[in-house]
C-alpha positions as CSV (number, residue, x, y, z in Angstrom):
1,M,-17.5,2.6,-3.1
2,E,-16.7,4.9,-5.9
3,R,-16.4,2.6,-8.9
4,N,-13.9,4.1,-11.3
5,T,-14.0,0.7,-13.0
6,R,-17.5,1.5,-14.0
7,M,-16.5,4.6,-15.9
8,G,-15.1,3.4,-19.2
9,H,-14.2,-0.2,-18.2
10,D,-17.6,-1.6,-17.2
11,T,-21.1,-0.9,-18.6
12,A,-23.0,-2.2,-15.6
13,A,-24.5,0.3,-13.2
14,N,-23.2,0.8,-9.7
15,P,-25.9,-0.2,-7.1
16,A,-23.9,1.2,-4.2
17,P,-25.4,4.8,-4.3
18,L,-28.9,3.3,-4.2
19,G,-28.1,1.2,-1.2
20,L,-26.3,4.0,0.5
21,M,-29.2,6.4,0.0
22,G,-31.6,3.8,1.3
23,F,-29.5,3.3,4.4
24,G,-28.7,7.0,4.9
25,M,-32.1,8.5,4.4
26,T,-33.8,5.9,6.6
27,T,-31.2,6.3,9.3
28,V,-31.6,10.1,9.3
29,L,-35.4,9.8,9.5
30,L,-35.4,7.3,12.4
31,N,-32.8,9.3,14.4
32,L,-34.8,12.5,14.0
33,H,-37.2,10.5,16.2
34,N,-34.5,9.2,18.5
35,A,-33.3,12.8,19.0
36,Q,-36.8,13.7,20.0
37,L,-37.1,16.1,17.1
38,V,-40.1,14.3,15.5
39,P,-42.6,11.8,16.9
40,M,-42.7,8.2,15.6
41,G,-45.1,7.8,12.7
42,G,-46.0,5.8,9.6
43,A,-43.4,7.7,7.5
44,I,-40.5,6.3,9.4
45,L,-41.9,2.7,9.3
46,A,-42.7,2.9,5.6
47,M,-39.3,4.3,4.8
48,G,-37.7,1.5,6.9
49,L,-39.7,-1.2,5.2
50,V,-39.4,-0.1,1.6
51,F,-36.3,2.1,1.1
52,G,-34.1,1.1,4.0
53,G,-35.3,-2.5,3.8
54,L,-36.5,-3.8,0.5
55,T,-34.5,-1.4,-1.8
56,Q,-31.3,-1.9,0.1
57,F,-31.8,-5.7,0.0
58,V,-32.1,-5.4,-3.8
59,A,-28.9,-3.4,-4.0
60,G,-27.2,-6.2,-2.2
61,L,-28.5,-8.7,-4.7
62,L,-27.0,-6.5,-7.5
63,E,-23.7,-6.4,-5.6
64,Y,-23.8,-10.2,-5.5
65,A,-24.2,-10.3,-9.3
66,S,-21.1,-8.1,-9.6
67,G,-19.0,-10.4,-7.3
68,N,-18.8,-7.8,-4.5
69,T,-18.8,-9.8,-1.2
70,F,-18.6,-6.8,1.1
71,G,-21.3,-4.8,-0.7
72,M,-23.6,-7.8,-0.9
73,T,-23.1,-8.6,2.8
74,A,-23.6,-4.9,3.9
75,F,-26.6,-4.0,1.8
76,M,-28.5,-7.3,2.3
77,A,-27.8,-7.4,6.0
78,Y,-28.8,-3.8,6.7
79,G,-31.8,-4.2,4.4
80,A,-32.8,-7.2,6.6
81,F,-32.1,-5.1,9.7
82,W,-34.6,-2.4,8.7
83,I,-37.2,-5.0,7.7
84,S,-36.7,-6.9,11.0
85,L,-37.0,-3.7,13.0
86,V,-40.4,-2.9,11.5
87,V,-41.5,-6.5,12.0
88,L,-40.2,-6.4,15.6
89,L,-42.4,-3.3,16.3
90,F,-45.5,-4.7,14.6
91,L,-45.5,-8.3,15.9
92,P,-46.9,-7.4,19.4
93,H,-49.6,-5.3,17.7
94,W,-50.6,-8.3,15.5
95,G,-50.7,-10.5,18.6
96,L,-48.0,-12.8,17.2
97,A,-45.3,-12.3,19.8
98,P,-44.9,-10.4,23.1
99,A,-43.1,-7.1,23.1
100,S,-39.3,-7.5,23.6
101,S,-38.0,-6.7,27.0
102,P,-35.4,-3.8,27.3
103,A,-32.7,-6.5,27.8
104,L,-33.7,-8.4,24.7
105,L,-34.0,-5.3,22.6
106,G,-30.6,-4.1,23.9
107,S,-29.1,-7.4,23.0
108,Y,-30.6,-7.2,19.5
109,L,-29.0,-3.8,19.0
110,W,-25.7,-4.9,20.4
111,M,-25.6,-7.9,18.0
112,W,-26.0,-5.5,15.1
113,G,-23.3,-3.5,16.6
114,L,-21.0,-6.5,16.7
115,F,-21.8,-7.3,13.0
116,T,-21.1,-3.6,12.1
117,A,-17.8,-3.7,14.0
118,I,-16.7,-6.6,11.8
119,M,-17.8,-4.7,8.7
120,A,-16.0,-1.5,9.9
121,V,-12.7,-3.3,10.1
122,G,-13.1,-4.1,6.4
123,T,-13.4,-0.4,5.6
124,L,-9.8,0.2,6.8
125,A,-8.8,-0.7,3.3
126,A,-11.4,1.7,1.8
127,S,-11.9,5.4,1.8
128,R,-12.2,7.7,4.9
129,A,-15.9,8.2,4.0
130,H,-16.6,4.5,4.3
131,Q,-14.9,4.5,7.7
132,V,-17.0,7.4,8.9
133,V,-20.2,5.6,7.9
134,F,-19.3,2.3,9.5
135,F,-17.5,3.4,12.6
136,S,-20.2,5.9,13.4
137,L,-22.8,3.1,12.9
138,V,-20.9,1.0,15.4
139,L,-21.2,3.8,18.0
140,L,-24.9,4.3,17.1
141,F,-25.8,0.6,17.8
142,A,-23.7,0.7,21.0
143,L,-25.5,3.8,22.3
144,L,-29.0,2.5,21.3
145,G,-28.3,-0.9,22.8
146,S,-27.0,0.6,26.0
147,A,-30.0,3.0,26.3
148,E,-32.3,-0.1,26.3
149,M,-30.2,-2.4,28.4
150,F,-29.5,0.1,31.2
151,G,-32.7,2.2,30.9
152,Q,-31.0,5.4,30.1
153,P,-33.3,7.6,27.8
154,L,-30.6,10.3,27.6
155,L,-28.4,7.8,25.7
156,N,-31.2,7.3,23.2
157,V,-31.3,11.1,22.5
158,I,-27.5,11.2,22.2
159,A,-27.7,8.3,19.8
160,G,-30.3,10.2,17.8
161,Y,-27.9,13.1,17.1
162,E,-25.0,10.7,16.5
163,G,-27.2,8.7,14.1
164,L,-27.9,11.9,12.1
165,L,-24.2,12.2,11.5
166,C,-24.1,8.5,10.5
167,G,-27.0,8.8,8.1
168,L,-25.8,12.1,6.5
169,S,-22.3,10.6,6.0
170,A,-23.9,7.7,4.0
171,I,-25.9,10.2,2.0
172,Y,-22.7,12.1,1.3
173,L,-20.9,9.0,0.1
174,A,-23.8,8.1,-2.1
175,A,-23.8,11.6,-3.6
176,A,-20.0,11.4,-4.2
177,E,-20.5,8.1,-6.1
178,I,-23.4,9.5,-8.2
179,F,-21.5,12.6,-9.1
180,A,-18.3,10.7,-9.9
181,A,-20.3,8.5,-12.3
182,Q,-22.0,11.4,-13.9
183,F,-19.1,13.7,-14.4
184,G,-16.4,11.1,-14.9
185,H,-14.1,12.3,-12.1
186,T,-14.1,12.9,-8.4
187,F,-16.6,15.6,-7.5
188,L,-16.9,15.2,-3.8
189,P,-13.7,14.0,-1.9
190,I,-14.1,10.8,0.1
191,G,-10.5,10.3,1.2
192,L,-9.3,7.5,-1.0
193,P,-6.1,5.8,0.1
194,H,-3.2,7.2,-2.0
195,A,-1.4,3.9,-2.0
196,E,-4.0,2.2,-4.3
197,P,-4.1,2.8,-8.0
198,P,-7.5,4.4,-9.0
199,H,-8.3,1.7,-11.5
200,K,-8.0,-1.2,-9.1
201,D,-11.4,-3.0,-8.6
202,D,-11.3,-3.7,-5.0
203,L,-12.9,-2.7,-1.7
204,M,-12.0,0.9,-2.2
205,V,-13.7,1.3,-5.6
206,H,-16.2,-1.6,-5.5
207,M,-18.5,-0.7,-2.6
208,S,-16.2,-2.3,-0.1
């Protein structure tokens, strides 16, 4: 996602760090709860709705404008995920729908895991940092879905700690892109494939 093309060859801003920060920070906050380190509260829901949801969705729209299919799909989809998760939690309280059964909630999480697995395959042409984010997210959805489906609260706690790794890796990648844009060179290593030229505007440098 590090856009070398944006340093000297393109004047448009790179929306990827914004989307990554929205995803990473929200993921960390929610998984502090899953790991039973903090209780559920309004801060998590607000973060999921505004930064993880709306802001990430906007980043996806900006990726669409730049012709980046992977970035558009990732940011808009995960923005929609965070919004849908908050709505899912609130619908029963509003009396608009019954609470989801564990089997249904587990299926919901597994479907997102399937989507993420497809996206993760796409990162095989990107940096190692991209791969860490997406493959750790596949594992996170698998653990959370299994915790619900099989009624295993311990899996939810394990998922919480694994989710902290996932969220922090996204924050790291966002920071790497911000610093690269600011300083004009790689500041934090993200494991770019050596076979690709640094100027090529593809998955590796164009937010996947």
